[in-house]
C-alpha positions in Angstrom: 0.0 0.0 0.0 1.5 3.3 -1.1 1.0 6.0 1.6 2.4 9.0 -0.3 0.5 12.2 0.1 1.3 14.6 -2.7 4.6 12.6 -3.2 5.5 12.9 0.5 5.7 9.8 2.5 4.9 9.2 6.2 8.5 9.7 7.3 8.8 13.0 5.5 5.5 14.2 7.0 6.8 13.3 10.5 10.0 15.1 9.9 8.2 18.2 8.7 5.9 18.1 11.7 8.9 17.8 14.0 10.7 20.8 12.4 7.5 22.8 12.7 7.1 21.8 16.3 10.6 23.0 17.1 10.2 26.3 15.2 6.7 27.3 16.3 6.4 25.6 19.7 3.5 23.4 21.0 1.0 26.2 21.6 1.4 27.8 18.2 1.4 24.4 16.4 -2.1 23.6 17.7 -3.4 27.0 16.7 -1.9 26.6 13.2 -3.3 23.1 12.8 -6.7 24.2 14.0 -6.7 27.0 11.4 -5.4 24.7 8.7 -8.2 22.2 9.5 -10.8 24.9 9.2 -9.4 26.0 5.9 -9.4 22.5 4.6 -13.0 22.0 5.7 -14.0 25.2 3.9 -12.1 24.2 0.7 -13.8 20.7 0.9 -17.3 22.3 1.3 -16.6 24.7 -1.6 -15.4 21.9 -3.8 -18.4 19.7 -2.9 -20.8 22.6 -3.7 -19.1 23.3 -7.0 -19.1 19.6 -7.9 -22.8 19.2 -7.1 -23.7 22.4 -9.1 -21.6 21.2 -12.0 -23.4 17.8 -11.9 -26.8 19.5 -11.8 -25.9 21.7 -14.8 -24.6 18.8 -16.8 -27.6 16.7 -15.9 -29.9 19.5 -17.0 -28.2 19.8 -20.4 -28.1 16.0 -21.0 -31.8 15.6 -20.1 -32.9 17.9 -22.9 -34.8 16.0 -25.5 -33.8 17.3 -29.0 -36.3 16.6 -31.7 -35.7 17.3 -35.4 -37.5 20.2 -37.0 -39.6 19.9 -40.1 -36.6 20.5 -42.5 -34.5 17.9 -40.7 -37.0 15.0 -40.7 -36.0 12.2 -43.0 -32.3 13.3 -43.4 -29.2 12.7 -41.4 -27.8 15.7 -39.5 -24.0 15.8 -39.8 -23.2 18.8 -37.6 -21.7 20.8 -40.4 
């Protein structure tokens, strides 16, 4: 099982977290991670909303029943 996250493995993530802990300290790390979590949640909500709207729009367009007009009946429409 490949556990890479954006090309960064678990050891690299642990190393980055350790460096951040040393630089910012324990109190600041929790504040940063909380804000990062909120931002990730908001991005996820926005992406889900966008995806749902896109699916609705595409679904609306694909459900349109196109019928040939009088001049197109009996002949093949080539799209030219």
